[in-house]
N, C-alpha and C positions, 0 to 999 in steps of 0.2 A: 504494500500500500504506500503510495507516494503522491505528492502534489503533482498537478498537471504542469507540463512545460508549456512554452509559449504557443507552439503549433497546435498542441492538443487543446489548450484553452480556447484558442481562436476557433477551432473546429466545433467545439461544444457550444460556444457562445453564438456562433453563426447559425447553428441548427436551432438552438433555443430562440434566437431572435426572430427566426422565420415564423415561429408560432406565437410568441408573446410580444414582439415588438419592443416598445420602450418599457414594458413591464419587466424586462430582464433585470433592471436595477432593483426592483422589489424582491426578486428571487435571490440575488446576490447579497443584498443587505438585510434579508429577513432575520429578525432576532430569534435566537433559540433560548428557550427557558428550561432546557434540560440540564441535569447535572447538579452538583452540590453548590455551585457558586450562586450568590444572590443576584449579581448583575448578569443580564442576558448576554450570552455569547452569540456567535454568528454561525451560519451554515457555510460549508465549503465543499469543493469537489475533489475527489480522490480517485486515483487509478489503481485498480487491483485486478490482475489477470485479464487484461484487455477490456475491463468493464469500468464504467464511470459511475461513481457513487456520490450521492448528495447526502451529506451527514453533518450533524452539528460538530463544532470543534471539540466540545466536551466528550462526545462519543469517540471521536478520532483519537483523542488523548488516551482514553481508557482502552482503546483497541490496540495501542502500541504494546500492551502487555501480552498479546497473543502473537505467537510466531507466524510469520507470513504463510508457510505451507498449511497451517492449521486454520487460518482465517478464511471463512467461506464467503461472508457477506458483511456489509457495513452500511447502515442507513438505507437509503432508497437507491436501487440501481436504475439510473435513468437512461443508460445507453451502453453501447459496446462498440469497440473497434473491430472491423473485419480483418481478415488476413491481408487484404489489399490496402489496409490503412485508412479506410473510410469510416466515418463515425455515423452510427445509426441510432436513433432514439428507439427505445423499447416501450412496450405497453405499460411498464411500471412507472414511466414518467407521466402518465395520463393525469393523475391528481395534481401534479405540479403545473402541467400545461392548462388544465381546465380552470384552475383558480386564477390564472393570469392570461387567459386566451385573448388575443386581439380579434381574430376572426372566428365566427361560430356558425354552425349549421345545425338545425334541428330536424330530426326525421319524424315522419308520420309513424304511428304505432305499428301499422301493418308492414312497414319496411325495415323495422329495427332488426329482425332476425336475419334478413338478407345481408345486412352490413356485418352482423356478428358472426356470420359464416365466412367472412373474408371477401365479400363482393364490394365493388365500387358503389358510390352513391349516385343514383340516377335522378333526373329532374322530377320524375313522378314520385320519388320518395321524399322530396323536400317539404317540410312543414313551414320552416322559416329560414332566412339566411341574412347575415349581417351585410350592411352596405360596404361599398368600396373594397371588395375582394378582387384581387387581380390574379390572373393565371400564374401558378407557381407559388402562391402564398400558402403558408401552413394553416390548416383549418382543424378545429376541434369539433367533433361530432357529438351532439347531445340528443337524448330522447326529448319528447315534448314536455316531460316532467323534469327537465334540467338535470338528468342523470348523464354523466359523461360516458360515452360508449366507445370512443376511440378517436383517432386522428388520421389525417391524410393531407394531400396536397390538392389545391384547387386546380381543376382542369379548365374551368371557364370563369370569366369574371361575373360579377353580380348582374351587370346589364345584359351579358350574353345569355345568362340563365333564363331571363324572361322570355326570350324568343327562341329558346331551344326546344326541340321536340321532346316528348316525355321519355323516350328511351336514351336520351343523350347523357353522357357521363358528366357529372358536376364535380365530384370529389374522387380523387384516386386514393384507394385504400392503402394505408401504411400499417396501422396496428389497431386492434380492437380488444375488448375485454373477453371475447370468446377465445382468444389465444390461450388463456389460462387453462381451458379444457382441451383445446386442440393440440397444444404443444407443451403439455405440462412437464415432460421430462427434459426439455431444453431450457425452460425458464428456471 
């Protein structure tokens, strides 16, 4: 477990910025009320076995007592580096993204299961969509009851969605909470 270097930090922040925009500052400066100290600490990012963890400084200090080969996880795993060196957000980052999301999409109740099985979001599935979404922006997908279901990348802008046919793809699927069941041995 170690702090991120400059290239790793920039890759993680670029990916998070795609989804949360200027709310990235609140993620980085979020006070932590864990641990024995009376004054709040902060959260930080750590790399361990090609996975990026978001944990409080208090927890990181306590985890230094565990040998690296014995340490399995620390805090919230928000993403991982692939063998090719690319950074990918994982479904575990959903709570962090949903709380700070810049662009949101709400699905109709009859379309939620399709998304949870790993399919893209079609225009016919849209219940609501935030304004000013551009193609390529990160989008967090919610149910109509404001339960975060997953996230993806916008395929069309908000204006293009209005004149799109019902079978057109609006959001390209990246991760959803159904992965906890579909890929439980990998997570």
